[in-house]
N, CA, C, O and the ligand as a Tripos MOL2 file, in Angstrom:
@<TRIPOS>MOLECULE
protein
  305   303    77     0     0
PROTEIN
NO_CHARGES

@<TRIPOS>ATOM
      1 N          17.5300  -16.0970  -82.2650 N.3       1 MET1
      2 CA         17.0240  -14.7280  -82.2750 C.3       1 MET1
      3 C          16.2620  -14.4300  -80.9910 C.2       1 MET1
      4 O          15.4510  -15.2350  -80.5330 O.2       1 MET1
      5 N          16.5280  -13.2820  -80.4260 N.am      2 GLN2
      6 CA         15.6640  -12.7820  -79.3610 C.3       2 GLN2
      7 C          14.5760  -11.9460  -80.0230 C.2       2 GLN2
      8 O          14.6460  -11.6520  -81.2160 O.2       2 GLN2
      9 N          13.5690  -11.5660  -79.2390 N.am      3 SER3
     10 CA         12.5390  -10.7410  -79.8620 C.3       3 SER3
     11 C          13.0940   -9.3380  -80.0970 C.2       3 SER3
     12 O          14.0810   -8.9330  -79.4830 O.2       3 SER3
     13 N          12.4430   -8.6110  -80.9930 N.am      4 LEU4
     14 CA         12.9690   -7.3130  -81.4120 C.3       4 LEU4
     15 C          12.6650   -6.2350  -80.3720 C.2       4 LEU4
     16 O          13.2630   -5.1590  -80.3840 O.2       4 LEU4
     17 N          11.7390   -6.5350  -79.4850 N.am      5 TYR5
     18 CA         11.5030   -5.7070  -78.2980 C.3       5 TYR5
     19 C          11.6090   -6.5970  -77.0810 C.2       5 TYR5
     20 O          11.3870   -7.8050  -77.1680 O.2       5 TYR5
     21 N          11.9450   -6.0110  -75.9510 N.am      6 ARG6
     22 CA         11.8690   -6.7590  -74.7040 C.3       6 ARG6
     23 C          11.1720   -5.8810  -73.6750 C.2       6 ARG6
     24 O          11.0340   -4.6740  -73.8690 O.2       6 ARG6
     25 N          10.7320   -6.4950  -72.5800 N.am      7 VAL7
     26 CA         10.0520   -5.7480  -71.5330 C.3       7 VAL7
     27 C          10.9970   -5.6430  -70.3450 C.2       7 VAL7
     28 O          11.5110   -6.6540  -69.8660 O.2       7 VAL7
     29 N          11.2260   -4.4280  -69.8700 N.am      8 SER8
     30 CA         12.1640   -4.2050  -68.7730 C.3       8 SER8
     31 C          11.5590   -4.6820  -67.4530 C.2       8 SER8
     32 O          10.3730   -5.0040  -67.3830 O.2       8 SER8
     33 N          12.3960   -4.7240  -66.3990 N.am      9 GLU9
     34 CA         11.9220   -5.1310  -65.0730 C.3       9 GLU9
     35 C          10.8280   -4.1990  -64.5720 C.2       9 GLU9
     36 O           9.9930   -4.5950  -63.7590 O.2       9 GLU9
     37 N          10.8340   -2.9660  -65.0550 N.am     10 THR10
     38 CA          9.8120   -2.0130  -64.6280 C.3      10 THR10
     39 C           8.6410   -1.9490  -65.6010 C.2      10 THR10
     40 O           7.7960   -1.0590  -65.5040 O.2      10 THR10
     41 N           8.5930   -2.8970  -66.5430 N.am     11 GLY11
     42 CA          7.4180   -3.0410  -67.3890 C.3      11 GLY11
     43 C           7.4090   -2.2410  -68.6690 C.2      11 GLY11
     44 O           6.4210   -2.2610  -69.4030 O.2      11 GLY11
     45 N           8.5020   -1.5290  -68.9570 N.am     12 GLU12
     46 CA          8.5230   -0.7510  -70.1980 C.3      12 GLU12
     47 C           8.9890   -1.6010  -71.3720 C.2      12 GLU12
     48 O           9.8050   -2.5110  -71.2270 O.2      12 GLU12
     49 N           8.4410   -1.2730  -72.5410 N.am     13 ARG13
     50 CA          8.8570   -1.9320  -73.7720 C.3      13 ARG13
     51 C          10.1300   -1.2610  -74.2710 C.2      13 ARG13
     52 O          10.1620   -0.0460  -74.4700 O.2      13 ARG13
     53 N          11.1670   -2.0460  -74.4710 N.am     14 ILE14
     54 CA         12.4770   -1.4990  -74.8570 C.3      14 ILE14
     55 C          12.9110   -2.1190  -76.1730 C.2      14 ILE14
     56 O          12.8120   -3.3300  -76.3710 O.2      14 ILE14
     57 N          13.3950   -1.2630  -77.0720 N.am     15 LEU15
     58 CA         13.8770   -1.7440  -78.3620 C.3      15 LEU15
     59 C          15.0800   -2.6630  -78.1500 C.2      15 LEU15
     60 O          16.0460   -2.2940  -77.4820 O.2      15 LEU15
     61 N          15.0080   -3.8560  -78.7240 N.am     16 ASN16
     62 CA         16.0920   -4.8370  -78.5750 C.3      16 ASN16
     63 C          16.6130   -5.2760  -79.9430 C.2      16 ASN16
     64 O          16.9810   -6.4340  -80.1400 O.2      16 ASN16
     65 N          16.6380   -4.3380  -80.8760 N.am     17 SER17
     66 CA         17.0620   -4.7070  -82.2270 C.3      17 SER17
     67 C          17.7840   -3.5310  -82.8810 C.2      17 SER17
     68 O          17.6540   -2.3840  -82.4510 O.2      17 SER17
     69 N          18.5330   -3.8350  -83.9100 N.am     18 GLU18
     70 CA         19.1560   -2.7690  -84.6790 C.3      18 GLU18
     71 C          19.3160   -3.2040  -86.1260 C.2      18 GLU18
     72 O          19.3220   -4.3930  -86.4420 O.2      18 GLU18
     73 N          19.4440   -2.2140  -86.9930 N.am     19 VAL19
     74 CA         19.6440   -2.4840  -88.4090 C.3      19 VAL19
     75 C          21.1390   -2.7210  -88.6350 C.2      19 VAL19
     76 O          21.9690   -1.8690  -88.3190 O.2      19 VAL19
     77 N          21.4630   -3.8840  -89.1820 N.am     20 ALA20
     78 CA         22.8590   -4.2490  -89.4320 C.3      20 ALA20
     79 C          23.1100   -4.3260  -90.9380 C.2      20 ALA20
     80 O          22.1840   -4.5010  -91.7310 O.2      20 ALA20
     81 N          24.3770   -4.1920  -91.3100 N.am     21 HIS21
     82 CA         24.7780   -4.3470  -92.7110 C.3      21 HIS21
     83 C          25.1490   -5.8010  -92.9740 C.2      21 HIS21
     84 O          25.8790   -6.4090  -92.1910 O.2      21 HIS21
     85 N          24.6470   -6.3590  -94.0750 N.am     22 ILE22
     86 CA         25.0590   -7.7130  -94.4640 C.3      22 ILE22
     87 C          26.5210   -7.6550  -94.9070 C.2      22 ILE22
     88 O          27.3580   -8.4000  -94.3980 O.2      22 ILE22
     89 N          26.8230   -6.7690  -95.8520 N.am     23 HIS23
     90 CA         28.2140   -6.5020  -96.2230 C.3      23 HIS23
     91 C          28.6170   -5.1950  -95.5480 C.2      23 HIS23
     92 O          27.8980   -4.2010  -95.6420 O.2      23 HIS23
     93 N          29.7580   -5.1910  -94.8690 N.am     24 ALA24
     94 CA         30.2010   -4.0360  -94.0850 C.3      24 ALA24
     95 C          30.1540   -2.7500  -94.8890 C.2      24 ALA24
     96 O          30.3060   -2.7670  -96.1110 O.2      24 ALA24
     97 N          29.9430   -1.6400  -94.2060 N.am     25 ARG25
     98 CA         29.9150   -0.3600  -94.9260 C.3      25 ARG25
     99 C          31.3250    0.1920  -95.0900 C.2      25 ARG25
    100 O          31.5330    1.1280  -95.8610 O.2      25 ARG25
    101 N          32.2930   -0.3730  -94.3770 N.am     26 ARG26
    102 CA         33.6840    0.0860  -94.5170 C.3      26 ARG26
    103 C          34.5690   -1.0180  -95.0750 C.2      26 ARG26
    104 O          34.4120   -2.1920  -94.7410 O.2      26 ARG26
    105 N          35.4950   -0.6210  -95.9270 N.am     27 GLU27
    106 CA         36.4400   -1.5630  -96.5060 C.3      27 GLU27
    107 C          37.1550   -2.3280  -95.3970 C.2      27 GLU27
    108 O          37.6150   -1.7410  -94.4170 O.2      27 GLU27
    109 N          37.2410   -3.6400  -95.5640 N.am     28 GLY28
    110 CA         37.9200   -4.4670  -94.5780 C.3      28 GLY28
    111 C          37.0270   -4.9020  -93.4290 C.2      28 GLY28
    112 O          37.4420   -5.7060  -92.5950 O.2      28 GLY28
    113 N          35.7940   -4.3790  -93.3720 N.am     29 GLY29
    114 CA         34.8690   -4.7680  -92.3110 C.3      29 GLY29
    115 C          34.2470   -6.1330  -92.5840 C.2      29 GLY29
    116 O          34.5510   -6.7670  -93.5940 O.2      29 GLY29
    117 N          33.3660   -6.5880  -91.6720 N.am     30 PRO30
    118 CA         32.7630   -7.9190  -91.8180 C.3      30 PRO30
    119 C          32.0520   -8.0980  -93.1620 C.2      30 PRO30
    120 O          31.2260   -7.2760  -93.5570 O.2      30 PRO30
    121 N          32.3910   -9.1940  -93.8560 N.am     31 ARG31
    122 CA         31.7540   -9.5530  -95.1320 C.3      31 ARG31
    123 C          31.8930   -8.4420  -96.1760 C.2      31 ARG31
    124 O          31.0430   -8.3050  -97.0560 O.2      31 ARG31
    125 N          32.9610   -7.6510  -96.0790 N.am     32 TRP32
    126 CA         33.1970   -6.5760  -97.0350 C.3      32 TRP32
    127 C          33.1350   -7.1170  -98.4690 C.2      32 TRP32
    128 O          33.7260   -8.1560  -98.7640 O.2      32 TRP32
    129 N          32.4330   -6.4260  -99.3480 N.am     33 ASN33
    130 CA         32.2720   -6.8310 -100.7450 C.3      33 ASN33
    131 C          32.7130   -5.6640 -101.6340 C.2      33 ASN33
    132 O          31.9710   -4.7020 -101.8280 O.2      33 ASN33
    133 N          33.9320   -5.7680 -102.1690 N.am     34 ALA34
    134 CA         34.5110   -4.6800 -102.9660 C.3      34 ALA34
    135 C          33.7470   -4.4530 -104.2660 C.2      34 ALA34
    136 O          33.8270   -3.3740 -104.8530 O.2      34 ALA34
    137 N          32.9990   -5.4750 -104.7230 N.am     35 ALA35
    138 CA         32.2880   -5.3650 -106.0000 C.3      35 ALA35
    139 C          30.9950   -4.5610 -105.8790 C.2      35 ALA35
    140 O          30.3700   -4.2220 -106.8840 O.2      35 ALA35
    141 N          30.6060   -4.2660 -104.6630 N.am     36 MET36
    142 CA         29.3210   -3.6100 -104.4230 C.3      36 MET36
    143 C          29.4660   -2.0920 -104.5360 C.2      36 MET36
    144 O          30.4400   -1.5200 -104.0460 O.2      36 MET36
    145 N          28.4960   -1.4420 -105.1820 N.am     37 SER37
    146 CA         28.5400    0.0220 -105.2670 C.3      37 SER37
    147 C          28.1380    0.6240 -103.9120 C.2      37 SER37
    148 O          27.5580   -0.0470 -103.0590 O.2      37 SER37
    149 N          28.4660    1.9030 -103.7500 N.am     38 ARG38
    150 CA         28.0990    2.6050 -102.5270 C.3      38 ARG38
    151 C          26.5800    2.6150 -102.3230 C.2      38 ARG38
    152 O          26.0870    2.4780 -101.2040 O.2      38 ARG38
    153 N          25.8480    2.7810 -103.4430 N.am     39 GLU39
    154 CA         24.3830    2.8130 -103.3570 C.3      39 GLU39
    155 C          23.8310    1.4570 -102.9310 C.2      39 GLU39
    156 O          22.9480    1.3750 -102.0760 O.2      39 GLU39
    157 N          24.3630    0.3900 -103.5390 N.am     40 GLU40
    158 CA         23.9270   -0.9630 -103.1440 C.3      40 GLU40
    159 C          24.2460   -1.2110 -101.6760 C.2      40 GLU40
    160 O          23.4490   -1.7950 -100.9410 O.2      40 GLU40
    161 N          25.4300   -0.7540 -101.2610 N.am     41 ASN41
    162 CA         25.8580   -0.9890  -99.8810 C.3      41 ASN41
    163 C          24.9110   -0.3200  -98.8910 C.2      41 ASN41
    164 O          24.6460   -0.8500  -97.8120 O.2      41 ASN41
    165 N          24.4020    0.8560  -99.2750 N.am     42 ARG42
    166 CA         23.4960    1.6060  -98.3830 C.3      42 ARG42
    167 C          22.0490    1.1990  -98.5490 C.2      42 ARG42
    168 O          21.1980    1.5780  -97.7440 O.2      42 ARG42
    169 N          21.7580    0.4240  -99.5960 N.am     43 GLY43
    170 CA         20.3770    0.1220  -99.9460 C.3      43 GLY43
    171 C          19.7200   -0.9190  -99.0420 C.2      43 GLY43
    172 O          20.3780   -1.6080  -98.2630 O.2      43 GLY43
    173 N          18.4060   -1.0030  -99.1760 N.am     44 PHE44
    174 CA         17.6160   -1.9230  -98.3570 C.3      44 PHE44
    175 C          18.1210   -3.3560  -98.4780 C.2      44 PHE44
    176 O          18.1360   -4.0970  -97.4960 O.2      44 PHE44
    177 N          18.5370   -3.7480  -99.6920 N.am     45 GLY45
    178 CA         18.9770   -5.1300  -99.9260 C.3      45 GLY45
    179 C          20.1740   -5.5380  -99.0930 C.2      45 GLY45
    180 O          20.4030   -6.7290  -98.8830 O.2      45 GLY45
    181 N          20.9500   -4.5580  -98.6100 N.am     46 ASN46
    182 CA         22.1410   -4.8780  -97.8190 C.3      46 ASN46
    183 C          21.9100   -4.6920  -96.3190 C.2      46 ASN46
    184 O          22.8490   -4.7750  -95.5280 O.2      46 ASN46
    185 N          20.6710   -4.4430  -95.9360 N.am     47 LEU47
    186 CA         20.3830   -4.2140  -94.5140 C.3      47 LEU47
    187 C          19.5360   -5.3460  -93.9600 C.2      47 LEU47
    188 O          18.7410   -5.9490  -94.6810 O.2      47 LEU47
    189 N          19.7110   -5.6290  -92.6810 N.am     48 ILE48
    190 CA         18.9240   -6.6740  -92.0250 C.3      48 ILE48
    191 C          18.6390   -6.2490  -90.5900 C.2      48 ILE48
    192 O          19.5160   -5.7320  -89.8980 O.2      48 ILE48
    193 N          17.4110   -6.4730  -90.1550 N.am     49 LEU49
    194 CA         17.0330   -6.1550  -88.7780 C.3      49 LEU49
    195 C          17.3500   -7.3600  -87.8980 C.2      49 LEU49
    196 O          16.8470   -8.4580  -88.1380 O.2      49 LEU49
    197 N          18.1810   -7.1560  -86.8860 N.am     50 LEU50
    198 CA         18.5870   -8.2460  -85.9960 C.3      50 LEU50
    199 C          18.3720   -7.8400  -84.5440 C.2      50 LEU50
    200 O          18.3760   -6.6540  -84.2140 O.2      50 LEU50
    201 N          18.1830   -8.8430  -83.6750 N.am     51 CYS51
    202 CA         18.1900   -8.5410  -82.2430 C.3      51 CYS51
    203 C          19.6080   -8.0680  -81.8790 C.2      51 CYS51
    204 O          20.5740   -8.4190  -82.5560 O.2      51 CYS51
    205 N          19.7250   -7.2730  -80.8100 N.am     52 LYS52
    206 CA         21.0270   -6.6790  -80.4720 C.3      52 LYS52
    207 C          22.1330   -7.7180  -80.2500 C.2      52 LYS52
    208 O          23.2470   -7.5260  -80.7370 O.2      52 LYS52
    209 N          21.8570   -8.8170  -79.5240 N.am     53 PRO53
    210 CA         22.9440   -9.8070  -79.3560 C.3      53 PRO53
    211 C          23.4500  -10.3480  -80.6940 C.2      53 PRO53
    212 O          24.6570  -10.5040  -80.8800 O.2      53 PRO53
    213 N          22.5350  -10.6360  -81.6310 N.am     54 HIS54
    214 CA         22.9880  -11.1480  -82.9290 C.3      54 HIS54
    215 C          23.6500  -10.0560  -83.7640 C.2      54 HIS54
    216 O          24.5860  -10.3470  -84.5080 O.2      54 HIS54
    217 N          23.1940   -8.8150  -83.6630 N.am     55 ALA55
    218 CA         23.8100   -7.7320  -84.4210 C.3      55 ALA55
    219 C          25.2930   -7.6220  -84.0440 C.2      55 ALA55
    220 O          26.1320   -7.3620  -84.9060 O.2      55 ALA55
    221 N          25.6190   -7.8180  -82.7600 N.am     56 SER56
    222 CA         27.0320   -7.7960  -82.3390 C.3      56 SER56
    223 C          27.7450   -9.0610  -82.7910 C.2      56 SER56
    224 O          28.8620   -9.0050  -83.3050 O.2      56 SER56
    225 N          27.0940  -10.2010  -82.5970 N.am     57 GLU57
    226 CA         27.7520  -11.4810  -82.8720 C.3      57 GLU57
    227 C          28.1280  -11.6270  -84.3490 C.2      57 GLU57
    228 O          29.2200  -12.0990  -84.6650 O.2      57 GLU57
    229 N          27.2340  -11.2260  -85.2490 N.am     58 VAL58
    230 CA         27.5270  -11.4450  -86.6720 C.3      58 VAL58
    231 C          28.7030  -10.5960  -87.1420 C.2      58 VAL58
    232 O          29.3720  -10.9480  -88.1130 O.2      58 VAL58
    233 N          28.9630   -9.4640  -86.4510 N.am     59 ASP59
    234 CA         30.1010   -8.6330  -86.8410 C.3      59 ASP59
    235 C          31.3680   -8.9940  -86.0580 C.2      59 ASP59
    236 O          32.4790   -8.7740  -86.5400 O.2      59 ASP59
    237 N          31.2020   -9.5460  -84.8550 N.am     60 ASP60
    238 CA         32.3760   -9.9400  -84.0640 C.3      60 ASP60
    239 C          32.9780  -11.2430  -84.5760 C.2      60 ASP60
    240 O          34.1920  -11.4360  -84.5010 O.2      60 ASP60
    241 N          32.1410  -12.1400  -85.0950 N.am     61 THR61
    242 CA         32.6270  -13.4320  -85.6050 C.3      61 THR61
    243 C          32.0340  -13.6860  -86.9980 C.2      61 THR61
    244 O          31.2850  -14.6440  -87.1890 O.2      61 THR61
    245 N          32.3740  -12.8240  -87.9740 N.am     62 PRO62
    246 CA         31.7650  -12.9380  -89.3020 C.3      62 PRO62
    247 C          32.0860  -14.2530  -90.0020 C.2      62 PRO62
    248 O          31.3700  -14.6470  -90.9220 O.2      62 PRO62
    249 N          33.1570  -14.9440  -89.5820 N.am     63 GLN63
    250 CA         33.4760  -16.2270  -90.2120 C.3      63 GLN63
    251 C          32.3600  -17.2450  -89.9920 C.2      63 GLN63
    252 O          32.2310  -18.1950  -90.7640 O.2      63 GLN63
    253 N          31.5550  -17.0590  -88.9530 N.am     64 HIS64
    254 CA         30.4310  -17.9760  -88.7000 C.3      64 HIS64
    255 C          29.1280  -17.4940  -89.3370 C.2      64 HIS64
    256 O          28.1260  -18.2080  -89.3280 O.2      64 HIS64
    257 N          29.1480  -16.2920  -89.8830 N.am     65 PHE65
    258 CA         27.9130  -15.7040  -90.4180 C.3      65 PHE65
    259 C          28.1560  -15.1280  -91.8150 C.2      65 PHE65
    260 O          28.2460  -13.9130  -91.9890 O.2      65 PHE65
    261 N          28.2610  -16.0130  -92.8030 N.am     66 PRO66
    262 CA         28.4630  -15.5260  -94.1740 C.3      66 PRO66
    263 C          27.2490  -14.7470  -94.6670 C.2      66 PRO66
    264 O          26.1430  -14.8860  -94.1430 O.2      66 PRO66
    265 N          27.4800  -13.9260  -95.6840 N.am     67 ALA67
    266 CA         26.4100  -13.0760  -96.2150 C.3      67 ALA67
    267 C          25.1990  -13.9060  -96.6410 C.2      67 ALA67
    268 O          24.0580  -13.4910  -96.4380 O.2      67 ALA67
    269 N          25.4470  -15.0790  -97.2320 N.am     68 GLU68
    270 CA         24.3250  -15.9020  -97.7070 C.3      68 GLU68
    271 C          23.4300  -16.3340  -96.5310 C.2      68 GLU68
    272 O          22.2070  -16.3790  -96.6620 O.2      68 GLU68
    273 N          24.0470  -16.6480  -95.3900 N.am     69 LEU69
    274 CA         23.2500  -17.0200  -94.2080 C.3      69 LEU69
    275 C          22.3930  -15.8410  -93.7440 C.2      69 LEU69
    276 O          21.2240  -16.0190  -93.4010 O.2      69 LEU69
    277 N          22.9730  -14.6410  -93.7340 N.am     70 LEU70
    278 CA         22.2090  -13.4670  -93.3070 C.3      70 LEU70
    279 C          21.0610  -13.1880  -94.2740 C.2      70 LEU70
    280 O          19.9810  -12.7640  -93.8620 O.2      70 LEU70
    281 N          21.3050  -13.4320  -95.5750 N.am     71 ARG71
    282 CA         20.2220  -13.2300  -96.5400 C.3      71 ARG71
    283 C          19.1040  -14.2630  -96.3340 C.2      71 ARG71
    284 O          17.9270  -13.9510  -96.5200 O.2      71 ARG71
    285 N          19.4750  -15.4880  -95.9510 N.am     72 GLU72
    286 CA         18.4580  -16.5050  -95.6230 C.3      72 GLU72
    287 C          17.6260  -16.0380  -94.4290 C.2      72 GLU72
    288 O          16.4010  -16.1540  -94.4420 O.2      72 GLU72
    289 N          18.2860  -15.5110  -93.4030 N.am     73 TRP73
    290 CA         17.5580  -15.0050  -92.2320 C.3      73 TRP73
    291 C          16.5910  -13.9170  -92.6520 C.2      73 TRP73
    292 O          15.4420  -13.8760  -92.2100 O.2      73 TRP73
    293 N          17.0790  -13.0310  -93.5180 N.am     74 LYS74
    294 CA         16.2430  -11.9170  -93.9400 C.3      74 LYS74
    295 C          15.0090  -12.4240  -94.6740 C.2      74 LYS74
    296 O          13.9010  -11.9350  -94.4500 O.2      74 LYS74
    297 N          15.2020  -13.4060  -95.5510 N.am     75 ARG75
    298 CA         14.0480  -13.9740  -96.2860 C.3      75 ARG75
    299 C          13.0390  -14.5990  -95.3240 C.2      75 ARG75
    300 O          11.8280  -14.5220  -95.5310 O.2      75 ARG75
    301 N          13.5710  -15.2220  -94.2660 N.am     76 ALA76
    302 CA         12.6860  -15.8860  -93.2860 C.3      76 ALA76
    303 C          11.9140  -14.8400  -92.4950 C.2      76 ALA76
    304 O          11.1180  -15.1890  -91.6240 O.2      76 ALA76
    305 ZN         18.9250  -13.0150  -82.3040 Zn       77 ZN77
@<TRIPOS>BOND
     1     1     2 1
     2     2     3 1
     3     3     4 2
     4     3     5 am
     5     5     6 1
     6     6     7 1
     7     7     8 2
     8     7     9 am
     9     9    10 1
    10    10    11 1
    11    11    12 2
    12    11    13 am
    13    13    14 1
    14    14    15 1
    15    15    16 2
    16    15    17 am
    17    17    18 1
    18    18    19 1
    19    19    20 2
    20    19    21 am
    21    21    22 1
    22    22    23 1
    23    23    24 2
    24    23    25 am
    25    25    26 1
    26    26    27 1
    27    27    28 2
    28    27    29 am
    29    29    30 1
    30    30    31 1
    31    31    32 2
    32    31    33 am
    33    33    34 1
    34    34    35 1
    35    35    36 2
    36    35    37 am
    37    37    38 1
    38    38    39 1
    39    39    40 2
    40    39    41 am
    41    41    42 1
    42    42    43 1
    43    43    44 2
    44    43    45 am
    45    45    46 1
    46    46    47 1
    47    47    48 2
    48    47    49 am
    49    49    50 1
    50    50    51 1
    51    51    52 2
    52    51    53 am
    53    53    54 1
    54    54    55 1
    55    55    56 2
    56    55    57 am
    57    57    58 1
    58    58    59 1
    59    59    60 2
    60    59    61 am
    61    61    62 1
    62    62    63 1
    63    63    64 2
    64    63    65 am
    65    65    66 1
    66    66    67 1
    67    67    68 2
    68    67    69 am
    69    69    70 1
    70    70    71 1
    71    71    72 2
    72    71    73 am
    73    73    74 1
    74    74    75 1
    75    75    76 2
    76    75    77 am
    77    77    78 1
    78    78    79 1
    79    79    80 2
    80    79    81 am
    81    81    82 1
    82    82    83 1
    83    83    84 2
    84    83    85 am
    85    85    86 1
    86    86    87 1
    87    87    88 2
    88    87    89 am
    89    89    90 1
    90    90    91 1
    91    91    92 2
    92    91    93 am
    93    93    94 1
    94    94    95 1
    95    95    96 2
    96    95    97 am
    97    97    98 1
    98    98    99 1
    99    99   100 2
   100    99   101 am
   101   101   102 1
   102   102   103 1
   103   103   104 2
   104   103   105 am
   105   105   106 1
   106   106   107 1
   107   107   108 2
   108   107   109 am
   109   109   110 1
   110   110   111 1
   111   111   112 2
   112   111   113 am
   113   113   114 1
   114   114   115 1
   115   115   116 2
   116   115   117 am
   117   117   118 1
   118   118   119 1
   119   119   120 2
   120   119   121 am
   121   121   122 1
   122   122   123 1
   123   123   124 2
   124   123   125 am
   125   125   126 1
   126   126   127 1
   127   127   128 2
   128   127   129 am
   129   129   130 1
   130   130   131 1
   131   131   132 2
   132   131   133 am
   133   133   134 1
   134   134   135 1
   135   135   136 2
   136   135   137 am
   137   137   138 1
   138   138   139 1
   139   139   140 2
   140   139   141 am
   141   141   142 1
   142   142   143 1
   143   143   144 2
   144   143   145 am
   145   145   146 1
   146   146   147 1
   147   147   148 2
   148   147   149 am
   149   149   150 1
   150   150   151 1
   151   151   152 2
   152   151   153 am
   153   153   154 1
   154   154   155 1
   155   155   156 2
   156   155   157 am
   157   157   158 1
   158   158   159 1
   159   159   160 2
   160   159   161 am
   161   161   162 1
   162   162   163 1
   163   163   164 2
   164   163   165 am
   165   165   166 1
   166   166   167 1
   167   167   168 2
   168   167   169 am
   169   169   170 1
   170   170   171 1
   171   171   172 2
   172   171   173 am
   173   173   174 1
   174   174   175 1
   175   175   176 2
   176   175   177 am
   177   177   178 1
   178   178   179 1
   179   179   180 2
   180   179   181 am
   181   181   182 1
   182   182   183 1
   183   183   184 2
   184   183   185 am
   185   185   186 1
   186   186   187 1
   187   187   188 2
   188   187   189 am
   189   189   190 1
   190   190   191 1
   191   191   192 2
   192   191   193 am
   193   193   194 1
   194   194   195 1
   195   195   196 2
   196   195   197 am
   197   197   198 1
   198   198   199 1
   199   199   200 2
   200   199   201 am
   201   201   202 1
   202   202   203 1
   203   203   204 2
   204   203   205 am
   205   205   206 1
   206   206   207 1
   207   207   208 2
   208   207   209 am
   209   209   210 1
   210   210   211 1
   211   211   212 2
   212   211   213 am
   213   213   214 1
   214   214   215 1
   215   215   216 2
   216   215   217 am
   217   217   218 1
   218   218   219 1
   219   219   220 2
   220   219   221 am
   221   221   222 1
   222   222   223 1
   223   223   224 2
   224   223   225 am
   225   225   226 1
   226   226   227 1
   227   227   228 2
   228   227   229 am
   229   229   230 1
   230   230   231 1
   231   231   232 2
   232   231   233 am
   233   233   234 1
   234   234   235 1
   235   235   236 2
   236   235   237 am
   237   237   238 1
   238   238   239 1
   239   239   240 2
   240   239   241 am
   241   241   242 1
   242   242   243 1
   243   243   244 2
   244   243   245 am
   245   245   246 1
   246   246   247 1
   247   247   248 2
   248   247   249 am
   249   249   250 1
   250   250   251 1
   251   251   252 2
   252   251   253 am
   253   253   254 1
   254   254   255 1
   255   255   256 2
   256   255   257 am
   257   257   258 1
   258   258   259 1
   259   259   260 2
   260   259   261 am
   261   261   262 1
   262   262   263 1
   263   263   264 2
   264   263   265 am
   265   265   266 1
   266   266   267 1
   267   267   268 2
   268   267   269 am
   269   269   270 1
   270   270   271 1
   271   271   272 2
   272   271   273 am
   273   273   274 1
   274   274   275 1
   275   275   276 2
   276   275   277 am
   277   277   278 1
   278   278   279 1
   279   279   280 2
   280   279   281 am
   281   281   282 1
   282   282   283 1
   283   283   284 2
   284   283   285 am
   285   285   286 1
   286   286   287 1
   287   287   288 2
   288   287   289 am
   289   289   290 1
   290   290   291 1
   291   291   292 2
   292   291   293 am
   293   293   294 1
   294   294   295 1
   295   295   296 2
   296   295   297 am
   297   297   298 1
   298   298   299 1
   299   299   300 2
   300   299   301 am
   301   301   302 1
   302   302   303 1
   303   303   304 2
@<TRIPOS>SUBSTRUCTURE
     1 MET1         2 RESIDUE 1 A MET
     2 GLN2         6 RESIDUE 1 A GLN
     3 SER3        10 RESIDUE 1 A SER
     4 LEU4        14 RESIDUE 1 A LEU
     5 TYR5        18 RESIDUE 1 A TYR
     6 ARG6        22 RESIDUE 1 A ARG
     7 VAL7        26 RESIDUE 1 A VAL
     8 SER8        30 RESIDUE 1 A SER
     9 GLU9        34 RESIDUE 1 A GLU
    10 THR10       38 RESIDUE 1 A THR
    11 GLY11       42 RESIDUE 1 A GLY
    12 GLU12       46 RESIDUE 1 A GLU
    13 ARG13       50 RESIDUE 1 A ARG
    14 ILE14       54 RESIDUE 1 A ILE
    15 LEU15       58 RESIDUE 1 A LEU
    16 ASN16       62 RESIDUE 1 A ASN
    17 SER17       66 RESIDUE 1 A SER
    18 GLU18       70 RESIDUE 1 A GLU
    19 VAL19       74 RESIDUE 1 A VAL
    20 ALA20       78 RESIDUE 1 A ALA
    21 HIS21       82 RESIDUE 1 A HIS
    22 ILE22       86 RESIDUE 1 A ILE
    23 HIS23       90 RESIDUE 1 A HIS
    24 ALA24       94 RESIDUE 1 A ALA
    25 ARG25       98 RESIDUE 1 A ARG
    26 ARG26      102 RESIDUE 1 A ARG
    27 GLU27      106 RESIDUE 1 A GLU
    28 GLY28      110 RESIDUE 1 A GLY
    29 GLY29      114 RESIDUE 1 A GLY
    30 PRO30      118 RESIDUE 1 A PRO
    31 ARG31      122 RESIDUE 1 A ARG
    32 TRP32      126 RESIDUE 1 A TRP
    33 ASN33      130 RESIDUE 1 A ASN
    34 ALA34      134 RESIDUE 1 A ALA
    35 ALA35      138 RESIDUE 1 A ALA
    36 MET36      142 RESIDUE 1 A MET
    37 SER37      146 RESIDUE 1 A SER
    38 ARG38      150 RESIDUE 1 A ARG
    39 GLU39      154 RESIDUE 1 A GLU
    40 GLU40      158 RESIDUE 1 A GLU
    41 ASN41      162 RESIDUE 1 A ASN
    42 ARG42      166 RESIDUE 1 A ARG
    43 GLY43      170 RESIDUE 1 A GLY
    44 PHE44      174 RESIDUE 1 A PHE
    45 GLY45      178 RESIDUE 1 A GLY
    46 ASN46      182 RESIDUE 1 A ASN
    47 LEU47      186 RESIDUE 1 A LEU
    48 ILE48      190 RESIDUE 1 A ILE
    49 LEU49      194 RESIDUE 1 A LEU
    50 LEU50      198 RESIDUE 1 A LEU
    51 CYS51      202 RESIDUE 1 A CYS
    52 LYS52      206 RESIDUE 1 A LYS
    53 PRO53      210 RESIDUE 1 A PRO
    54 HIS54      214 RESIDUE 1 A HIS
    55 ALA55      218 RESIDUE 1 A ALA
    56 SER56      222 RESIDUE 1 A SER
    57 GLU57      226 RESIDUE 1 A GLU
    58 VAL58      230 RESIDUE 1 A VAL
    59 ASP59      234 RESIDUE 1 A ASP
    60 ASP60      238 RESIDUE 1 A ASP
    61 THR61      242 RESIDUE 1 A THR
    62 PRO62      246 RESIDUE 1 A PRO
    63 GLN63      250 RESIDUE 1 A GLN
    64 HIS64      254 RESIDUE 1 A HIS
    65 PHE65      258 RESIDUE 1 A PHE
    66 PRO66      262 RESIDUE 1 A PRO
    67 ALA67      266 RESIDUE 1 A ALA
    68 GLU68      270 RESIDUE 1 A GLU
    69 LEU69      274 RESIDUE 1 A LEU
    70 LEU70      278 RESIDUE 1 A LEU
    71 ARG71      282 RESIDUE 1 A ARG
    72 GLU72      286 RESIDUE 1 A GLU
    73 TRP73      290 RESIDUE 1 A TRP
    74 LYS74      294 RESIDUE 1 A LYS
    75 ARG75      298 RESIDUE 1 A ARG
    76 ALA76      302 RESIDUE 1 A ALA
    77 ZN77       305 GROUP 0 **** ****
């Protein structure tokens, strides 16, 4: 994990994080869970705050980042 903010070369604090979905919001997306309701999918329980590099990585290579691992990160 990188920090959720970073400091630019000119000294400004820049947001370095985004809210990601544990189970994809679209059918067929990363870790898609057909059993989940639309409300659950949009709810806090399905969201995780990640640094930007990890937010991309977990969706680009979801085979390495199962939902249970993301939930462990969230608990931590
Ligand atoms: Zn990270």
